[in-house]
C-alpha positions as CSV (number, residue, x, y, z in Angstrom):
1,V,20.0,-13.8,-4.2
2,N,18.1,-13.6,-7.4
3,G,15.0,-11.7,-6.0
4,V,12.6,-11.4,-3.1
5,D,8.7,-11.7,-3.5
6,Q,7.6,-9.4,-0.4
7,K,3.8,-10.5,-1.2
8,L,4.4,-14.0,-0.6
9,G,7.6,-14.0,1.6
10,I,9.7,-16.2,-0.8
11,Q,13.1,-15.6,-1.5
12,S,14.9,-16.9,-4.5
13,L,18.5,-18.3,-4.3
14,S,21.1,-19.5,-6.4
15,G,24.4,-21.5,-5.5
16,Y,25.7,-24.7,-4.6
17,F,24.5,-27.1,-2.3
18,R,27.4,-29.1,-0.8
19,T,27.0,-32.0,1.7
20,W,29.9,-34.2,3.3
21,W,29.3,-37.6,4.8
22,L,31.4,-40.6,5.9
23,D,30.6,-44.2,4.4
24,T,33.7,-46.6,5.3
25,R,32.3,-49.1,2.7
26,L,33.7,-46.9,0.2
27,A,37.2,-46.9,1.6
28,F,40.0,-47.7,-0.8
29,P,44.0,-47.6,-1.0
30,N,45.3,-44.2,-2.2
31,K,48.5,-44.1,-4.3
32,T,50.9,-44.3,-1.4
33,Q,49.3,-47.4,-0.3
34,G,49.6,-49.0,-3.8
35,G,46.5,-47.6,-4.9
36,C,45.7,-46.2,-8.4
37,F,44.5,-43.0,-7.4
38,D,44.0,-40.5,-4.3
39,F,40.2,-39.9,-5.0
40,Y,37.8,-40.6,-7.7
41,T,34.9,-38.4,-9.1
42,L,31.4,-39.7,-10.2
43,D,28.7,-37.8,-11.9
44,G,26.1,-36.8,-9.4
45,N,23.4,-38.8,-11.1
46,Q,25.6,-42.0,-11.3
47,A,26.2,-41.6,-7.6
48,L,22.3,-41.7,-6.7
49,E,22.2,-45.0,-9.0
50,Y,25.4,-46.7,-7.4
51,M,25.8,-45.7,-3.8
52,W,24.2,-44.7,-0.8
53,T,23.5,-41.0,-0.4
54,P,21.8,-39.1,2.3
55,D,17.9,-38.6,1.4
56,L,18.2,-34.7,2.4
57,Y,15.4,-32.3,1.7
58,I,14.9,-28.6,2.2
59,D,11.9,-28.3,4.8
60,N,11.1,-24.7,3.7
61,L,11.2,-25.3,-0.2
62,V,8.8,-23.6,-2.5
63,K,10.6,-24.7,-5.7
64,K,13.8,-26.3,-6.9
65,E,15.4,-26.4,-10.2
66,S,18.5,-28.6,-10.6
67,D,17.9,-30.7,-13.7
68,G,20.9,-29.9,-16.2
69,F,22.7,-28.1,-13.9
70,A,26.3,-29.2,-12.7
71,N,26.8,-31.7,-10.1
72,A,29.8,-34.2,-8.8
73,V,30.5,-36.7,-6.1
74,L,34.0,-37.1,-5.0
75,V,35.0,-40.3,-3.0
76,Y,38.3,-40.1,-0.7
77,P,40.4,-43.2,0.5
78,D,39.2,-42.9,4.0
79,G,35.4,-43.4,2.7
80,R,34.8,-39.7,3.0
81,V,32.2,-38.5,0.3
82,F,31.6,-34.9,-0.9
83,R,28.8,-34.0,-3.1
84,T,28.2,-30.8,-4.9
85,E,25.3,-29.8,-6.7
86,Q,24.2,-26.3,-8.4
87,V,20.9,-25.5,-7.7
88,L,18.3,-22.8,-8.0
89,I,15.7,-22.7,-5.2
90,D,12.8,-20.7,-3.8
91,V,12.3,-20.8,0.0
92,K,9.6,-19.6,2.3
93,G,10.3,-17.2,4.8
94,N,8.7,-15.0,7.4
95,M,9.1,-11.2,6.6
96,D,8.2,-8.7,9.3
97,L,7.3,-5.6,7.2
98,G,6.4,-3.5,10.3
99,K,9.4,-1.0,10.0
100,L,9.2,-0.7,6.1
101,P,11.2,0.9,4.6
102,Y,13.7,0.3,7.3
103,D,12.9,-3.6,7.7
104,E,15.4,-6.0,8.0
105,H,14.8,-10.0,7.3
106,I,16.6,-13.4,7.7
107,A,16.6,-15.9,4.7
108,K,16.6,-19.6,6.1
109,V,17.3,-22.9,4.4
110,V,15.9,-25.8,6.6
111,V,17.5,-29.0,6.0
112,A,16.5,-32.2,7.2
113,S,16.6,-36.0,6.5
114,Y,13.3,-37.1,5.0
115,S,13.4,-40.8,6.3
116,Q,16.3,-41.5,8.5
117,D,16.3,-40.4,12.3
118,I,19.2,-39.5,14.4
119,S,19.8,-42.9,15.2
120,R,21.0,-43.4,11.6
121,L,21.8,-39.9,10.4
122,R,23.1,-36.9,12.3
123,L,23.1,-33.5,10.6
124,M,25.4,-30.5,11.5
125,A,27.1,-27.5,9.7
126,R,30.7,-27.9,8.3
127,G,33.1,-28.1,11.1
128,G,30.2,-28.3,13.7
129,T,29.5,-30.3,16.4
130,I,26.9,-33.2,16.9
131,G,23.5,-32.0,18.7
132,P,21.5,-29.0,19.0
133,G,23.0,-25.6,19.2
134,V,25.2,-22.9,16.8
135,S,28.2,-24.2,15.3
136,G,30.3,-24.8,12.2
137,I,29.9,-22.9,8.8
138,A,27.0,-23.4,7.2
139,L,26.6,-20.9,4.5
140,T,29.5,-19.2,2.7
141,A,28.6,-16.3,0.4
142,P,30.8,-13.9,-1.9
143,K,30.0,-10.3,-1.9
144,M,26.8,-9.8,-3.2
145,E,25.3,-6.4,-4.6
146,N,21.8,-5.6,-4.9
147,I,20.2,-2.3,-5.6
148,M,17.1,-2.9,-3.5
149,W,18.9,-5.2,-0.4
150,S,22.0,-5.1,1.4
151,F,23.6,-8.1,3.1
152,D,25.4,-8.6,6.3
153,D,28.9,-8.5,5.0
154,D,29.6,-5.4,6.8
155,G,31.3,-4.1,3.7
156,K,33.9,-6.7,3.5
157,D,34.9,-7.6,-0.2
158,D,35.5,-11.1,0.2
159,G,31.9,-11.7,1.4
160,F,30.5,-13.5,4.7
161,Q,29.8,-16.6,6.3
162,T,27.0,-17.9,8.6
163,A,27.0,-20.7,11.3
164,G,24.6,-23.5,11.2
165,S,21.8,-24.0,13.8
166,V,20.7,-27.6,14.7
167,E,17.5,-28.3,16.3
168,I,16.1,-32.0,17.3
169,L,12.3,-32.0,16.7
170,F,9.7,-34.3,16.6
171,D,10.2,-35.8,20.1
172,G,14.0,-35.7,19.8
173,S,14.3,-37.9,16.8
174,W,15.2,-35.7,13.7
175,D,18.0,-33.2,13.4
176,Y,16.9,-29.9,11.3
177,L,19.9,-27.9,10.3
178,T,19.1,-23.9,9.5
179,M,21.3,-22.2,7.4
180,S,20.5,-18.5,7.2
181,F,21.7,-15.1,6.5
182,A,20.3,-11.3,7.2
183,Y,19.5,-8.8,4.7
184,K,17.9,-5.4,4.9
185,R,16.3,-3.2,2.6
186,R,17.7,0.0,0.9
187,P,15.1,2.8,1.8
188,K,16.2,5.4,-1.0
189,F,13.6,4.3,-3.5
190,L,10.5,4.6,-1.1
191,L,11.8,7.7,0.4
192,D,12.2,9.4,-2.9
193,Q,9.1,8.1,-4.4
194,V,6.6,7.8,-1.6
195,I,7.6,9.6,1.5
196,F,9.1,13.1,0.1
197,P,6.2,13.3,-2.6
198,S,3.6,12.7,0.0
199,I,4.9,15.6,2.2
200,L,5.1,17.9,-0.8
201,F,1.5,17.2,-1.6
202,I,0.5,18.0,2.0
203,L,1.9,21.1,1.4
204,V,0.3,21.6,-2.0
205,S,-3.3,20.9,-0.3
206,Y,-2.4,23.5,2.5
207,I,-1.8,26.3,-0.3
208,Q,-5.7,26.6,-0.7
209,F,-5.7,28.3,2.6
210,W,-4.1,31.4,1.0
211,V,-6.4,31.3,-2.0
212,P,-9.3,33.9,-2.0
213,V,-12.4,32.0,-0.7
214,A,-14.5,33.0,-3.7
215,Q,-11.9,31.3,-6.1
216,A,-13.8,28.0,-5.8
217,P,-12.5,26.2,-8.7
218,A,-8.9,26.8,-7.6
219,R,-9.5,25.8,-3.9
220,A,-11.4,22.5,-5.1
221,T,-8.5,21.6,-7.4
222,L,-6.0,22.1,-4.4
223,A,-8.3,20.4,-2.0
224,V,-9.2,17.3,-4.0
225,I,-6.1,16.1,-6.3
226,P,-3.5,15.7,-3.3
227,V,-6.1,13.3,-1.5
228,L,-6.4,11.3,-5.0
229,I,-2.4,11.2,-5.2
230,M,-2.0,10.0,-1.6
231,L,-4.7,7.2,-2.5
232,T,-2.5,6.3,-5.4
233,L,0.5,6.2,-3.4
234,S,-1.0,3.8,-0.9
235,S,-2.1,1.5,-3.7
236,S,1.3,1.6,-5.4
237,V,2.8,0.5,-1.8
238,Y,0.2,-2.4,-1.7
239,Q,1.3,-3.8,-5.2
240,S,4.5,-5.0,-3.6
241,V,3.7,-5.9,-0.2
242,P,1.1,-8.4,1.4
243,E,-2.4,-6.7,1.7
244,G,-3.2,-8.3,5.2
245,S,-3.7,-6.8,8.6
246,Q,0.0,-6.3,9.4
247,R,1.0,-3.0,10.7
248,M,3.5,-0.9,8.6
249,W,5.5,2.1,9.4
250,L,5.1,3.2,5.8
251,T,1.5,2.5,5.1
252,D,0.8,4.2,8.6
253,V,2.6,7.2,7.5
254,L,0.7,7.6,4.3
255,Q,-2.7,7.2,6.2
256,A,-1.5,9.9,8.5
257,Y,-0.7,12.2,5.5
258,T,-4.0,11.3,3.6
259,F,-5.8,12.1,6.8
260,L,-4.5,15.5,6.7
261,C,-5.1,15.9,3.1
262,I,-8.7,14.7,3.7
263,I,-8.9,17.4,6.9
264,S,-8.0,20.3,4.3
265,A,-10.6,19.0,2.0
266,L,-13.4,19.1,4.5
267,Q,-12.3,22.6,5.5
268,F,-12.9,23.6,1.7
269,G,-16.5,22.1,2.1
270,V,-17.3,24.0,5.3
271,V,-16.1,27.3,4.0
272,Q,-18.1,26.7,0.8
273,F,-21.1,25.7,2.9
274,F,-21.0,29.0,5.1
275,L,-20.3,31.0,2.0
276,L,-23.4,29.9,0.3
277,Q,-25.3,30.9,3.3
278,E,-23.6,34.2,3.6
279,N,-24.7,34.6,-0.4
280,A,-28.2,33.9,0.3
281,R,-28.4,36.5,3.6
282,K,-26.8,39.1,1.3
283,K,-29.4,38.7,-1.2
284,K,-32.1,39.0,1.4
285,A,-30.3,42.1,2.6
286,D,-30.2,43.6,-0.7
287,G,-34.0,43.1,-1.4
288,L,-34.5,45.0,1.9
289,K,-32.5,48.1,1.0
290,G,-34.4,48.1,-2.4
291,V,-37.8,48.9,-0.5
292,E,-36.2,50.8,2.0
293,A,-37.6,54.1,0.8
294,K,-41.2,52.9,0.3
295,A,-40.8,51.6,4.0
296,L,-40.2,55.0,5.2
297,L,-42.9,56.7,3.3
298,L,-45.2,54.2,4.9
299,L,-43.8,54.9,8.2
300,K,-44.4,58.5,7.6
301,Q,-47.8,57.9,6.4
302,A,-48.9,56.0,9.6
303,D,-47.5,58.7,11.6
304,G,-49.4,61.3,9.9
305,E,-52.8,59.5,10.2
306,G,-51.9,58.4,13.6
307,K,-52.2,54.9,13.1
308,S,-50.0,52.0,13.4
309,L,-48.0,50.4,10.6
310,E,-49.9,47.2,10.9
311,E,-53.0,48.8,10.8
312,L,-51.9,51.0,7.9
313,L,-50.8,47.9,5.9
314,K,-54.3,46.3,6.4
315,R,-55.5,48.9,4.2
316,Y,-53.5,47.5,1.2
317,E,-54.0,44.0,2.0
318,A,-55.4,41.8,-0.8
319,K,-59.2,41.0,-0.6
320,P,-61.2,38.0,-2.3
321,V,-63.3,39.5,-5.1
322,S,-66.3,37.7,-6.7
323,A,-66.1,37.0,-10.5
324,D,-69.3,39.2,-11.2
325,I,-67.4,42.3,-9.7
326,V,-64.3,41.7,-11.6
327,A,-66.2,41.1,-14.9
328,Q,-68.1,44.5,-14.0
329,E,-65.1,46.5,-13.2
330,G,-63.4,45.3,-16.2
331,L,-66.4,46.3,-18.5
332,Q,-66.2,49.8,-16.8
333,D,-62.4,49.9,-17.4
334,C,-63.1,49.3,-21.3
335,M,-65.9,51.9,-21.6
336,T,-63.6,54.3,-19.8
337,L,-60.6,53.5,-22.3
338,D,-63.2,53.8,-25.2
339,A,-64.2,57.1,-23.8
340,A,-60.9,58.7,-23.7
341,S,-60.4,57.3,-27.4
342,G,-63.4,59.1,-28.7
343,G,-66.7,57.5,-27.7
344,A,-68.2,54.9,-25.4
345,R,-68.0,51.6,-27.0
346,R,-69.0,48.3,-25.6
347,R,-66.1,45.6,-26.1
348,P,-67.6,43.0,-28.4
349,S,-68.4,39.5,-26.6
350,A,-66.7,36.3,-27.5
351,D,-69.9,35.3,-29.3
352,A,-69.9,38.4,-31.4
353,M,-66.5,37.7,-32.6
């Protein structure tokens, strides 16, 4: 396994594609029968040019590279033919990420004949039986090491083998051989880089509950930054997985953690709102305390005159005054000031100036 594209559901595999078939037209005498050799070898390209070969194709193939790779064909005295070809293939598979990061998958290579139905060609795994069902050995793999994925070798040092599964499709006319193996994710990376940090940032967001209410900048920092970090973690996860509607355990957990952080931020906003209301009311209360002494004097005066406070306040109400009265009172004020300074003098008019 060279790699797995989780967004597209493509597995990149390399190995040897080996096929066996029987063609009695190629039978020849071996050495014990007076022949020259017990088998003969052909280059794979020569075989395609000079002899019949099954036209097999990979049904779920995305890309195949075999040009320049090693290939060979061996023909045995009884007409048995063995072909081996080194290949690098990308195959499409269905990846169920619902349990991410504890997800398990199956990589499949589905082989069929392109033009020959079961009346001319039957497919089966090596050592298997003809017809639908699971039998034979379809895939043999050495022990594979991968930092991201583990394989179904059960810890065996010599690798693993899997059986082949044959289905007859298209009205029972075509054999389809499925070769598959299971693999699962090593969850440590996502646990260390996503799950554990998100839990820590939830705790950070709730530290603000122990910060004094008046310290708004500190509380705002502790409320907002964890939300931004949770959104960044969610975006980083979707960089490697499909951006579809599939439910995934990891993204559901991140959404729940983000919701908790947002609740913490909303609590900060509610507290600040009521704090502003409290400060406004405090200012009003301080203003009332500033006129408390004068209010008490007015109450005392009202009691002394035998009037109600409302009647007393009407005495000090502002009343509309005409412009002539204002001008006359202003002139009298000026004359009074001049008299105090040594003589009554009229203030020069604007025309005199």
